[in-house]
N, C-alpha and C positions, 0 to 999 in steps of 0.2 A: 076883381074883388075876391081876395080870398076866402074872406069870412061869408059868402054867399053861399049859402044851402044850394043855389040850385047850382053851384057849378060840376060841372061832369069832370070825371078820373077815368083814364086809362090804364090798366095794369097789364104790365107787360115783359115780356123776356127783352134782355138786352145784350149787347157784346159789347158799348160805347158808351158814354153821355159826354154830356159838355163838362169839361174841368169846372168851370163858373161854379151850374151848380151841385156838380159833387163837393167840393170845397164849401159851398155853403149851408149841404146838409150837416156834415162835419163839424162845421163851426157850431149850428145851429144844435147839433146833439152833443155837444162839451165834447168832443175825441178829437178837435183838432189840437196837435203839439206846434210852437213854432217851429220847433226843428224842421217842419215838413215845409215850410217854405222853400229850403232850397232846392228841393226835390220832387214838386206835389206830381209828376207827373205818376208815383206811383198807385196813383188813384188809377186811373186809366188798368193795370195792370189787376187793379182788384176787379175792376170792373169784367175785364177778357179774361182771367182766368180763373172768376169762379165757377166751378160746375154749374149753376144754378145765379143768376141776377135777376132781380127784379125792381123793375119801376116803375113808381107811379108818375104818371103826367098829368099835368092842367094845362091842355094845350100842348103846347111843347116845351113847358117848364118841369125839370124834376123834382116834384115835393116828397116823392118817398124812396123809399129805396129797403133791399133785404136781399141777403144773398145766403147759397150754400155750398159748403165746402164738404165734398165728397167725391169716391171712387166711383159713382153714379153704377153699383152693383150690388153693396148692401147698405152700408152707414150715410150719414151727412148728417152734419152739424149746420146749424141755421144761424146766421150771425149780421151783425150791422144792420137789426132792423130800424129805420129813422124813418119821422115822416116834420116835417118842417112844422112848426110850434103855431104857425099861424093857419095849417090845413090841418091840426089835430082834432081827436071829437067827429070825426065822419066819414068813421070806417075806416079810413084808408091802412091802416099800420094791419087791420085784423084782415083787410083783402089781401092785403101784401103775404100775409104768413100762410094765408089758405092758400094761395098760389104757390107757392114754394112748395108746401106739402104735396097737393097734388099733382104738381109735375115731377116730384120727386117720386110721388107710389107711384105716377104713371112707367117712369124707368124702373120700377121693380125696387125701390128701395126699400127697406123693410123698416129699418132704424132711423128715425129723426132727432135728435135732440139738440140743446141747446143750452148756454149760460148766461140766464136771467140777472140783467142789475137790479142791484138791491132797488123793491118797489114797485118791481114789474111782473112778478110772479102770478098775480093775478091775472093781469091780462093773458098769460101765455094758459093758464091753467083754463080759462075759460075757452080758447081756441086746443083741447085736447093733451097739455103737454100735462106733465105730471114730476113730482119731486122725485129723484133716483134715492128710492133708499136706500143707504150704505155704501152712497155715491159720494167723492169729494172731488169739485174740480182744482184742478192744480195746472200754476203754471211754471215753467221753469223760471230761474228767477238769476240771472246774469249776474 
């Protein structure tokens, strides 16, 4: 049962995941676009080609994820941190971010950043992140 407080979770670095689990996470997070239906296999590349991809598992089921984009030498960006709504509030997202940070630091990465979605800043500040003063996140406009 998803809301059982005794459910145990395993957080681990992975290089592949169930397509159904990945689609479920993206849909549950509100990141799924109908255009992805034609070629959903891009999700496997996201897992495989990220510098680090961490999954949270309840048994064999992927219930949370997070990834880091990096050269694994100096800088890294954490993104796509998500936990299925039915599994939130159990510290899974916190463990995902802590695992990513720990593994990045073990590899010598000294600068770790992210762009937080509106309403999630408090979650990240509690984990040691701070607002970059005098910096503005930008996105290329097609």
